[in-house]
DOMI-199071 format. One record per residue (C-alpha): residue in three letters; y, x, z. Coordinates in pm, whole numbers, padded with zeros to 5 digits, always signed. Layout:
# DOMI-199071
ALAYXZ
...
This chain:
# DOMI-199071
MET+09740-11781-03663
GLY+09539-11949-03388
LYS+09209-11809-03514
LEU+09343-11456-03501
PHE+09410-11482-03128
THR+09094-11671-03032
GLU+08911-11368-03168
GLN+09077-11168-02893
PHE+08979-11395-02605
ALA+08676-11274-02407
PHE+08565-11625-02310
ALA+08204-11713-02238
GLU+08066-11997-02447
GLY+08158-12333-02297
ASP+08434-12203-02071
SER+08714-12446-01989
VAL+09062-12351-02110
VAL+09401-12508-02045
VAL+09661-12465-02319
VAL+10020-12533-02221
GLY+10251-12608-02512
LEU+10102-12787-02813
GLY+10339-12656-03075
ARG+10229-12466-03386
PHE+10078-12173-03196
GLY+09935-12359-02897
GLY+09793-12638-03110
ALA+09623-12396-03349
VAL+09472-12196-03063
ALA+09353-12514-02889
GLN+09189-12640-03207
SER+09015-12307-03268
LEU+08889-12296-02911
MET+08745-12647-02950
SER+08563-12539-03267
LEU+08413-12247-03069
GLY+08262-12487-02816
HIS+08513-12466-02531
ASP+08646-12759-02328
VAL+09022-12763-02378
MET+09293-12944-02186
GLY+09622-12946-02376
ILE+09945-13003-02182
ASP+10291-13065-02324
ARG+10604-13214-02172
ASP+10673-13417-02489
ALA+10480-13727-02590
GLU+10467-13660-02965
PRO+10243-13349-02964
VAL+10021-13501-02695
GLN+09965-13808-02912
ALA+09896-13585-03213
TRP+09626-13394-03027
PHE+09489-13673-02807
ASP+09173-13734-03013
ARG+09115-13370-03105
LEU+09099-13203-02762
THR+08880-13267-02458
HIS+09196-13382-02278
ALA+09559-13401-02387
VAL+09816-13476-02118
GLN+10191-13526-02113
ALA+10312-13346-01802
ASP+10560-13098-01663
ALA+10358-12775-01645
THR+10631-12599-01446
ASN+10555-12825-01147
VAL+10271-12672-00946
MET+10192-13002-00770
VAL+10152-13181-01102
MET+09927-12904-01231
ARG+09717-12920-00915
GLN+09675-13297-00955
LEU+09556-13240-01311
GLY+09283-13009-01183
VAL+09421-12699-01354
ALA+09311-12486-01057
ASP+08952-12545-01168
PHE+09010-12379-01506
ARG+08913-12013-01550
HIS+09146-11950-01843
ALA+09499-12061-01932
ILE+09718-11996-02234
VAL+10094-12048-02213
GLY+10203-12119-02569
ILE+10564-12212-02489
GLY+10781-11996-02710
ASP+11123-12156-02734
ASN+11205-12192-02363
LEU+11184-11870-02163
ALA+11245-12040-01828
ALA+10973-12300-01889
SER+10728-12030-01998
LEU+10783-11820-01687
MET+10784-12116-01449
THR+10457-12238-01599
LEU+10314-11889-01553
MET+10421-11891-01188
ALA+10255-12230-01136
LEU+09930-12106-01290
SER+09939-11792-01076
GLU+09997-11998-00761
LEU+09695-12211-00850
GLY+09482-11897-00875
VAL+09385-11922-01243
SER+09197-11596-01300
ASP+09279-11527-01665
ILE+09627-11613-01795
TRP+09752-11544-02148
VAL+10120-11579-02237
LYS+10285-11602-02577
ALA+10595-11381-02579
LEU+10869-11346-02839
THR+11050-11047-02690
GLU+10964-10731-02496
ASP+11173-10855-02200
HIS+10976-11179-02193
ALA+10651-10980-02194
ARG+10758-10744-01915
ILE+10870-11026-01688
ALA+10551-11223-01759
GLN+10331-10928-01669
ARG+10521-10870-01346
ILE+10475-11225-01227
GLY+10110-11273-01307
ALA+10023-11269-01678
HIS+09695-11089-01744
HIS+09751-11069-02120
VAL+10056-11103-02344
VAL+10045-11175-02717
PHE+10318-11146-02978
PRO+10206-11387-03252
GLU+10471-11304-03511
ALA+10463-10926-03456
ASP+10084-10905-03441
MET+10043-11117-03753
GLY+10303-10906-03933
GLU+10115-10586-03852
ARG+09788-10739-03965
VAL+09936-10852-04295
ALA+10086-10507-04351
HIS+09742-10351-04318
LEU+09594-10600-04561
ILE+09874-10558-04817
SER+09826-10181-04811
GLY+09485-10238-04965
ARG+09311-10015-04715
MET+09161-10296-04511
ILE+09007-10625-04615
ASP+09034-10766-04264
TYR+09166-10627-03939
ILE+09179-10719-03571
GLU+09353-10511-03306
PHE+09294-10572-02936
ASP+09546-10515-02658
ASP+09384-10191-02540
GLY+09442-09998-02864
PHE+09098-10077-03004
ALA+09046-10220-03354
ILE+08773-10366-03571
ALA+08817-10363-03949
LYS+08633-10450-04267
ILE+08691-10179-04526
HIS+08560-10042-04854
ALA+08318-09756-04793
PRO+08523-09433-04790
LEU+08433-09163-05041
PRO+08288-08919-04780
THR+08012-09173-04700
HIS+07894-09244-05055
GLY+07528-09170-05121
ARG+07466-09040-04770
MET+07300-09166-04456
LEU+07537-09217-04164
ALA+07354-08941-03979
GLU+07444-08706-04266
SER+07806-08804-04311
LEU+07871-08774-03934
VAL+08127-09054-03936
ARG+08152-09079-03558
GLU+08176-08703-03506
LYS+08426-08639-03786
PHE+08638-08952-03776
GLY+08590-09092-03424
VAL+08486-09439-03541
THR+08160-09632-03537
VAL+08012-09807-03840
VAL+07882-10133-03695
GLY+07743-10293-04010
VAL+07719-10285-04387
LYS+07753-10562-04647
ARG+07627-10489-04998
VAL+07678-10712-05299
ASN+07406-10981-05322
GLU+07246-10861-04998
ASP+07262-10987-04640
PHE+07475-10817-04379
GLN+07282-10542-04199
HIS+07352-10368-03872
ALA+07409-09999-03924
THR+07175-09729-03795
PRO+07188-09350-03836
GLN+06944-09392-04125
THR+07158-09644-04314
ARG+07251-09502-04655
ILE+07596-09601-04779
GLN+07664-09671-05145
ALA+07987-09689-05340
GLY+08104-10050-05333
ASP+07962-10124-04987
LEU+08180-10300-04733
LEU+08172-10152-04384
ILE+08253-10306-04047
VAL+08397-10025-03836
SER+08533-10008-03482
GLY+08723-09754-03276
PRO+09071-09652-03158
THR+09328-09806-03390
PRO+09477-09481-03532
LYS+09131-09346-03611
VAL+09022-09668-03781
GLU+09340-09655-03990
ARG+09281-09292-04092
PHE+08918-09360-04180
ALA+09016-09665-04386
ALA+09269-09454-04573
ARG+08984-09239-04704
SER+08866-09538-04906
LYS+09173-09489-05128
ALA+09089-09125-05202
């Protein structure tokens, strides 16, 4: 689950990130961010998760993240990005968000379990809200349908998917099949069996059995992917 959401974060390589709440979601995101080369400070009010992550993160600290003075002493104001992964305590999640906002953190992500939680978070300073369970459920539904091999949707209604080449593209160059004009999506790349991935150009000829990386507005990506089942 953590990898899915780190793919959404527009962080420059090496950026410092503070992750508040080292439960299943927060811990997975923190670990993925570390593997991508970011410095990560993990904060949790309980000792057990801090001990579990102490040797795996740049810093792991037991602290009350709802206390703005404590967060200031920890140097959280120097971080560009923060992720609030607290999911089981609405008050703690919102108070942590308020502390981060007061410290001037410029990019704050909040895990939300309900629409009310999301609306309140956005009103008091969250720049992005994620719904881990709902977003993962939608992704799995797309994969189970057989239309998409992999799928990522961003919070602005934009999606990237890996799909089987739809029938209208078989045996034709992209300039001939007019994918962008007819379907409103862009073919970014092509992967053919036993060949390296190649970036797509108007002269790229698509064959049956090719895998395509496509991007565009989510509904259009879904409709284009559905043509692969024709």
